[in-house]
C-alpha positions in Angstrom: -30.6 -44.7 -58.5 -30.0 -41.0 -58.4 -26.8 -39.0 -58.9 -26.3 -35.4 -57.6 -24.0 -32.9 -59.3 -23.1 -29.8 -57.3 -22.1 -26.6 -59.2 -22.1 -23.5 -57.1 -25.4 -23.2 -55.3 -27.4 -25.2 -57.9 -28.2 -28.9 -57.5 -29.2 -31.2 -60.5 -30.7 -34.7 -60.0 -30.5 -37.3 -62.8 -32.9 -40.3 -62.4 -32.2 -43.7 -63.8 -34.7 -45.3 -66.4 -37.6 -47.3 -65.1 -35.9 -50.5 -66.4 -33.5 -50.4 -63.5 -30.4 -49.7 -65.8 -28.4 -46.7 -64.9 -27.7 -44.0 -67.4 -24.4 -42.3 -67.2 -24.4 -38.6 -66.6 -24.4 -36.6 -69.8 -25.8 -39.5 -72.0 -28.0 -38.4 -74.8 -31.6 -39.4 -75.2 -32.5 -39.3 -71.6 -33.7 -36.0 -70.4 -32.6 -34.7 -67.0 -35.3 -34.9 -64.5 -35.4 -32.2 -61.8 -36.3 -33.5 -58.4 -39.7 -32.2 -57.3 -39.6 -29.7 -54.5 -40.5 -31.1 -51.1 -44.1 -30.4 -50.2 -44.9 -29.2 -46.7 -46.7 -31.6 -44.5 -50.4 -30.8 -44.0 -51.0 -29.0 -40.7 -53.0 -31.0 -38.2 -56.3 -29.6 -37.2 -56.5 -28.9 -33.5 -58.6 -31.4 -31.5 -62.3 -30.7 -31.0 -63.2 -29.8 -27.5 -64.0 -32.9 -25.4 -62.6 -35.4 -28.0 -59.8 -37.8 -26.8 -56.7 -38.3 -28.9 -58.1 -41.6 -30.3 -60.7 -39.6 -32.3 -58.0 -38.5 -34.7 -57.3 -40.6 -37.8 -54.4 -43.0 -37.8 -51.2 -41.6 -39.2 -52.0 -38.0 -38.5 -49.5 -36.0 -36.4 -50.0 -35.6 -32.7 -52.0 -32.5 -31.7 -49.4 -31.3 -29.2 -49.3 -27.5 -29.3 -45.6 -27.2 -30.1 -45.8 -23.6 -30.8 -47.2 -22.8 -27.4 -44.5 -24.9 -25.7 -41.7 -23.1 -27.7 -43.2 -19.7 -26.6 -43.2 -20.8 -23.0 -39.5 -21.8 -23.2 -38.7 -18.5 -25.0 -40.4 -16.5 -22.3 -38.5 -18.4 -19.5 -35.2 -17.8 -21.3 -36.0 -14.1 -21.7 -36.9 -13.8 -18.0 -33.7 -15.5 -16.9 -31.7 -13.3 -19.3 -33.3 -10.2 -17.9 -32.6 -11.3 -14.4 -28.9 -12.0 -15.1 -28.5 -8.7 -16.9 -30.0 -6.8 -13.9 -27.7 -8.6 -11.4 -24.7 -8.0 -13.7 -25.5 -4.3 -13.9 -25.9 -4.1 -10.1 -22.7 -5.9 -9.6 -20.8 -3.7 -12.0 -22.2 -0.5 -10.4 -21.3 -1.8 -6.9 -17.8 -2.7 -7.9 -17.4 0.7 -9.5 -18.7 2.4 -6.4 -16.2 0.5 -4.2 -13.3 1.5 -6.3 -14.3 5.1 -5.9 -14.5 4.9 -2.1 -11.8 5.1 0.5 -10.9 1.8 2.2 -12.3 3.1 5.5 -15.7 3.8 3.8 -16.2 0.2 2.8 -17.9 -1.9 5.5 -15.7 -4.8 6.5 -12.6 -3.2 5.0 -12.2 -0.3 7.4 -8.7 -0.1 8.8 -7.9 2.2 11.7 -4.8 4.2 11.7 -1.9 2.6 13.6 -0.7 6.1 14.8 1.9 6.8 12.2 2.4 10.4 11.1 2.2 11.7 7.6 5.7 12.8 6.8 6.6 14.4 3.4 8.7 12.4 1.0 12.3 12.2 2.3 15.4 12.8 0.2 19.0 13.1 1.3 20.6 16.4 0.3 23.2 16.4 -2.5 26.8 15.8 -1.6 29.6 18.2 -2.8 31.1 16.9 -6.0 33.6 14.1 -5.3 32.5 13.7 -1.6 31.7 10.1 -0.3 28.8 9.1 1.8 29.5 8.9 5.6 29.8 5.1 5.6 31.7 4.6 2.3 35.0 2.6 2.7 37.1 5.6 1.5 35.5 7.9 4.2 37.7 6.8 7.1 36.5 9.8 9.3 32.8 8.8 8.9 32.2 12.5 8.0 28.8 13.8 6.8 29.8 16.1 3.9 26.2 17.2 3.3 24.8 20.2 5.2 23.8 19.0 8.6 20.8 21.3 8.6 19.5 19.5 5.6 19.8 16.1 7.3 17.2 17.1 10.0 13.9 15.2 9.7 11.1 17.5 8.5 8.0 18.0 10.5 5.0 15.8 9.6 2.0 17.3 7.8 -0.3 19.2 10.1 2.4 19.8 12.8 3.2 23.2 14.2 7.0 23.9 13.9 8.8 25.3 17.0 10.6 28.5 15.9 12.7 28.5 19.1 14.8 25.6 17.8 15.7 27.2 14.4 18.6 29.1 16.0 20.6 31.6 13.9 21.1 30.6 10.3 19.8 27.1 11.3 22.6 26.6 13.9 21.4 26.2 17.5 23.6 27.6 20.3 25.0 24.8 22.5 23.4 26.3 25.6 20.0 25.9 24.0 20.7 22.3 23.4 21.8 21.8 27.0 18.5 23.3 28.2 16.9 20.0 27.3 18.5 18.5 30.4 16.8 18.9 33.8 19.8 19.4 36.2 22.1 22.4 36.2 25.0 20.1 37.3 24.3 17.8 34.4 24.2 20.7 31.9 27.5 22.0 33.1 29.2 18.6 33.1 27.9 17.7 29.6 28.9 21.1 28.3 32.5 20.5 29.3 32.4 17.1 27.6 31.3 18.7 24.4 34.0 21.3 24.6 36.7 18.7 25.3 35.6 16.7 22.3 35.5 19.6 19.9 31.8 19.9 19.1 31.5 21.7 15.8 27.9 22.8 15.8 24.3 21.8 16.6 21.3 21.7 14.2 17.8 21.3 15.7 14.1 21.1 14.7 11.0 20.7 16.8 7.2 20.6 16.3 3.9 19.8 18.0 1.3 17.6 16.4 -2.5 18.1 16.8 -2.7 15.4 19.5 -0.3 17.4 21.7 2.9 15.3 21.1 6.0 17.6 21.3 9.1 16.4 19.3 12.6 17.8 19.5 15.5 16.6 17.4 19.2 17.7 17.9 22.1 16.8 15.6 25.6 17.3 17.1 28.5 17.1 14.7 32.1 16.4 15.7 35.4 16.2 13.9 35.5 12.4 13.2 33.5 9.3 13.9 36.0 8.3 16.6 35.5 11.5 18.5 31.7 11.1 18.3 32.0 7.5 19.5 33.9 8.8 22.6 31.0 11.0 23.5 28.3 8.5 22.6 29.7 5.6 24.6 32.2 7.4 26.8 31.6 8.2 30.4 28.2 6.5 30.5 26.1 9.0 28.5 24.2 6.1 26.9 24.4 3.4 29.6 22.5 0.2 29.0 19.9 0.5 31.8 19.4 4.3 31.9 20.8 7.5 30.4 23.5 9.4 32.4 21.6 12.7 32.2 17.9 13.1 32.8 16.0 15.2 30.3 13.3 17.7 31.3 10.1 16.1 32.5 11.6 12.6 32.9 13.1 12.1 36.4 13.5 8.3 35.9 14.0 6.6 32.5 14.9 3.0 31.6 15.7 1.1 28.4 12.7 0.7 26.2 12.6 -3.1 25.9 9.5 -3.0 23.7 11.2 -1.1 20.9 11.3 -3.4 17.9 14.7 -4.8 16.9 13.5 -4.9 13.3 13.5 -1.1 13.1 17.3 -1.1 13.1 19.0 1.0 10.3 22.3 -0.3 9.0 25.4 1.6 10.2 23.4 3.7 12.7 23.4 2.7 16.3 20.7 3.7 18.7 20.0 3.6 22.4 16.3 4.1 23.3 14.8 5.0 26.7 11.3 5.6 28.0 10.2 7.2 31.2 9.2 4.7 33.9 6.1 4.9 36.0 4.9 6.8 37.8 5.5 9.7 35.4 4.5 13.3 35.8 2.0 15.2 33.7 3.8 14.0 30.5 5.5 10.8 29.5 8.8 11.3 27.8 10.6 9.0 25.3 14.2 9.6 24.2 16.7 8.1 21.8 20.4 8.7 21.1 21.7 7.9 17.6 25.3 7.4 16.6 26.0 7.9 12.9 29.6 8.5 11.9 30.8 12.0 13.0 27.2 12.9 14.1 25.3 12.1 17.3 21.5 12.7 17.5 19.2 13.2 20.5 15.4 12.7 19.8 13.0 13.6 22.6 9.2 13.1 22.4 6.7 13.9 25.1 3.0 14.0 25.4 0.5 14.7 28.2 -0.6 11.4 29.8 1.0 8.9 27.5 3.5 9.3 24.7 2.5 6.9 21.9 5.2 4.4 20.8 4.5 4.2 17.1 5.1 7.8 16.1 8.3 7.8 18.3 9.6 4.7 16.6 8.7 6.1 13.2 10.5 9.4 14.0 13.7 7.6 15.2 13.8 5.3 12.2 13.3 8.1 9.6 16.0 10.3 11.2 18.3 7.3 11.3 17.8 6.7 7.6 18.6 10.3 6.8 21.9 10.0 8.7 22.8 6.6 7.2 
């Protein structure tokens, strides 16, 4: 029987007497015997050429070349590791390259433009101190206390601004606004309506985009929301099926039934028309907006066909500025 005593990293083995009686650890008279170090097994000689395995003496280890087998496994592992490393590196470089590319540059991810224009970031002008917003409960008149000229939608990037609509100090003469309508009789009649309802002033802005679309926006401000409502709805200016007065270039217009209802802006009413076929050299789209004490007319025309998306975008953004 043997007993092991472990102290740190050193191991001591005490061996019992040959008589079979055990000697307690630490007993005198019996020297401690240190276990002999294990001897390495003798290496087997490789088989002689042409001799079968039976020619080896019984009890000797098998002559399988384990070292060569281990090397083959090691080489296979190294080959697979190298392949995985190469594919990982390629994948990482491809992913990095995709993140550095525009979406339209990646095959399968290219997305064509839906026609929207690139407008600058929109912000409402500051209100005079203590003044409410036009649709606040305490603002019974629905008045826009901000400068009306600052509520005009800015031109999109790349567009050429029309200087003729700037007017003097940013205010457009009423006659220049009325020039948007085709008939002299209509201009005279509408001019009287504006006078009777106390039109305060007109702010306007226009531009032409590189595709040839011409946009004009007019903001007309009255004394109160009730007065503006009388102009917007009164006397058939914005009738359901067609506008009362035809604008230049659009002899016949009808309600734009394709205009999305989801584009509605809270508190701002709109009536949208599009020129009906057959149209002339240009197709014309137009919209009237009613927002408190202010009414807006938006006209957009383009040779051949006026695209719906930029028109809807323009109407929605101008509505948000007035809301």
